[in-house]
C-alpha positions as CSV (number, residue, x, y, z in Angstrom):
1,M,43.4,106.3,44.8
2,A,40.8,104.8,47.4
3,S,41.8,100.8,48.0
4,T,39.1,98.4,49.1
5,S,39.5,95.9,51.7
6,L,38.5,92.3,51.3
7,L,37.0,92.2,54.2
8,S,34.9,95.5,53.4
9,P,31.1,94.7,53.5
10,A,31.2,95.7,49.5
11,A,34.1,92.7,48.6
12,I,32.0,90.2,50.7
13,V,29.0,91.3,49.2
14,T,30.5,91.1,45.6
15,A,32.7,87.8,46.5
16,A,29.2,86.4,47.2
17,G,27.4,87.5,44.3
18,A,29.9,86.5,42.4
19,T,30.1,82.9,44.4
20,S,26.3,82.1,43.6
21,I,26.4,83.7,40.3
22,T,29.0,81.2,39.7
23,H,27.2,78.6,41.7
24,H,24.3,79.3,39.3
25,S,26.3,79.5,36.8
26,L,27.4,75.7,37.1
27,H,23.8,74.2,38.1
28,P,22.0,74.3,34.8
29,S,25.4,72.4,33.4
30,S,25.4,69.9,36.1
31,K,22.1,68.9,35.1
32,L,23.0,68.6,31.3
33,P,24.2,65.5,30.9
34,V,21.3,64.0,33.1
35,R,18.7,65.8,30.7
36,N,20.6,64.4,27.1
37,L,20.8,60.9,28.3
38,L,16.7,61.5,29.4
39,F,16.1,63.2,26.0
40,K,18.2,59.8,24.2
41,S,16.2,57.4,25.9
42,I,12.9,59.2,25.3
43,S,14.0,59.5,21.5
44,G,15.1,56.8,21.4
45,N,11.9,55.0,22.7
46,N,9.7,56.5,20.2
47,R,12.1,55.9,17.1
48,P,9.4,53.8,14.9
49,S,10.4,50.4,14.4
50,S,10.3,48.5,11.0
51,R,10.0,44.5,10.4
52,L,10.2,42.8,7.3
53,H,8.0,40.5,6.2
54,V,9.3,38.2,3.7
55,S,6.1,36.7,1.7
56,S,5.2,35.3,-2.1
57,P,3.8,38.6,-4.3
58,T,0.5,38.3,-4.5
59,D,0.0,38.6,-7.8
60,Q,1.1,35.9,-8.5
61,P,-0.4,32.3,-7.6
62,A,1.4,29.6,-4.8
63,A,3.0,27.0,-7.1
64,T,1.0,23.6,-5.8
65,T,2.4,20.6,-6.5
66,T,-0.7,18.4,-8.4
67,P,0.1,14.4,-8.8
68,A,0.5,12.8,-12.1
69,Q,-2.9,12.1,-13.9
70,P,-2.6,8.5,-15.8
71,S,-2.9,9.0,-19.6
72,S,-6.5,8.5,-20.8
73,K,-4.5,5.9,-23.2
74,S,-4.6,2.7,-21.7
75,P,-2.2,-0.5,-23.0
76,K,-4.0,-2.2,-24.9
77,E,-5.9,-5.6,-22.4
78,E,-4.8,-8.9,-23.7
79,T,-7.2,-11.3,-23.8
80,I,-6.8,-14.9,-24.4
81,F,-7.9,-17.2,-27.5
82,F,-6.6,-21.1,-26.6
83,D,-4.6,-21.6,-23.7
84,G,-3.8,-25.8,-22.8
85,G,-1.7,-28.6,-23.5
86,S,-1.5,-31.4,-26.0
87,H,-4.9,-33.2,-27.8
88,Y,-5.2,-35.9,-24.9
89,G,-6.0,-38.7,-27.7
90,D,-2.5,-38.4,-28.7
91,L,-1.7,-39.3,-25.2
92,L,-4.0,-42.5,-25.2
93,A,-3.2,-43.7,-28.7
94,N,0.5,-43.6,-27.9
95,L,-0.6,-45.5,-24.5
96,L,-1.8,-48.1,-26.3
97,L,0.8,-48.4,-28.9
98,G,3.6,-48.2,-26.3
99,F,3.5,-51.7,-24.9
100,T,5.6,-52.7,-28.3
101,L,9.0,-51.7,-27.5
102,L,9.1,-50.6,-31.7
103,W,6.4,-47.4,-30.6
104,L,8.1,-46.9,-26.4
105,P,9.7,-43.7,-27.8
106,L,7.4,-42.0,-28.9
107,T,4.7,-42.7,-26.1
108,L,7.4,-41.5,-23.8
109,A,7.2,-38.0,-25.7
110,A,3.3,-37.8,-26.1
111,V,3.7,-38.7,-22.0
112,S,5.9,-35.6,-22.1
113,R,3.9,-33.2,-24.4
114,A,0.9,-34.0,-22.2
115,F,2.7,-33.2,-19.0
116,F,5.1,-30.5,-19.7
117,L,4.3,-28.8,-22.7
118,R,1.6,-25.9,-23.1
119,Y,0.2,-24.0,-25.9
120,R,-1.4,-20.0,-25.5
121,F,-2.6,-18.3,-28.0
122,T,-3.9,-13.9,-27.1
123,N,-4.6,-11.4,-29.3
124,L,-0.8,-10.2,-29.2
125,R,1.4,-12.7,-29.0
126,V,2.3,-17.0,-29.2
127,T,3.3,-18.5,-26.3
128,V,5.0,-22.4,-26.3
129,I,5.8,-23.3,-22.4
130,S,7.5,-26.5,-21.7
131,G,10.1,-27.9,-19.5
132,L,9.5,-29.5,-15.8
133,T,8.7,-26.9,-13.9
134,G,7.4,-24.6,-17.1
135,Q,11.2,-22.7,-17.5
136,D,11.7,-23.0,-21.0
137,R,9.2,-20.2,-22.6
138,S,9.1,-19.1,-25.8
139,D,6.9,-16.1,-26.8
140,F,7.0,-14.1,-30.5
141,S,4.4,-11.8,-32.1
142,Y,2.3,-12.1,-34.7
143,K,3.8,-9.7,-36.6
144,V,7.1,-11.6,-37.5
145,I,5.2,-14.4,-38.4
146,K,5.6,-15.1,-43.0
147,D,3.1,-18.1,-43.0
148,V,1.7,-21.3,-41.1
149,Q,0.7,-24.7,-41.8
150,V,-1.3,-27.4,-40.3
151,V,-0.9,-31.2,-40.9
152,P,-4.0,-33.5,-39.3
153,R,-3.0,-36.6,-37.3
154,F,-4.9,-39.6,-36.4
155,I,-8.4,-38.9,-38.1
156,G,-7.9,-35.6,-38.1
157,E,-9.1,-34.8,-34.4
158,W,-5.9,-33.0,-33.9
159,G,-2.8,-31.9,-36.0
160,D,0.5,-30.2,-36.2
161,V,0.2,-26.5,-36.7
162,I,3.9,-25.4,-38.1
163,I,4.7,-21.7,-38.0
164,T,7.5,-20.1,-40.4
165,L,8.4,-16.6,-38.7
166,K,10.2,-13.8,-41.4
167,D,13.7,-14.6,-40.2
168,G,13.0,-18.6,-41.5
169,T,12.5,-20.3,-38.2
170,K,9.7,-22.4,-38.2
171,V,7.9,-23.2,-34.5
172,D,6.5,-27.0,-34.5
173,L,3.5,-26.8,-32.7
174,R,2.9,-31.3,-32.2
175,S,-0.9,-32.4,-31.2
176,V,-2.7,-29.1,-30.9
177,P,-6.4,-29.3,-30.3
178,R,-8.9,-27.3,-32.4
179,F,-5.5,-26.7,-34.6
180,R,-7.3,-25.5,-37.8
181,E,-9.2,-22.8,-35.6
182,I,-5.8,-21.8,-34.0
183,A,-4.1,-21.6,-37.3
184,K,-6.9,-19.8,-39.0
185,Y,-6.7,-17.0,-35.7
186,C,-3.3,-17.0,-36.3
187,L,-3.5,-16.0,-39.9
188,A,-5.6,-13.5,-39.3
189,M,-3.6,-12.0,-36.6
190,A,-0.6,-11.8,-38.2
191,E,-2.8,-9.8,-41.6
192,K,-2.3,-12.6,-43.8
193,P,-4.9,-14.2,-46.1
194,V,-6.4,-16.7,-44.0
195,V,-6.0,-19.8,-46.5
196,L,-4.3,-22.8,-44.9
197,K,-2.2,-24.8,-46.5
198,E,-2.7,-28.6,-45.5
199,T,-1.2,-31.8,-46.2
200,G,-2.7,-35.4,-46.1
201,P,-3.5,-37.1,-42.5
202,K,-0.9,-38.5,-41.2
203,G,-0.3,-41.0,-38.3
204,F,0.3,-40.2,-34.3
């Protein structure tokens, strides 16, 4: 059996071929990770990106806030029929009679009415204002009026208006100018028969 020497030309060629084969076989494998990384980077850059847009649906209109519109029915406007104090004749007559000590209390009451008492009749209510600074005020509606009476004073230039409410309360308005006209107005606003209950003329 013939033996081949390790240093023979055939062995060298065989060894060189094996070395070159091994070298060529290892060469592509050494570049494989680089190609994989390059492929991954390229494929990663070419990957389509998706974006999410959050918006309201197009088939539904956007909700808008509109300011509240005032109601078409406005509250009933209050108009004044009479606004004033007691009749000036009441003050003058009581001042003339105030020189007597007997009439002095009535004179002081007339002065108080002239300066601190005020009547107001509107289409909605009756208001009586009194007191030094007007802090005492009474208001009531025509709906609570049960009856209205008048009492003329002096020669009928002024008079008292006595209003009776449904709960039995009597409101005595002293020395009212145009007292008959005001009493008829109160009865008309209270939807009562406009028939005045009038007594005979009395003193001051």
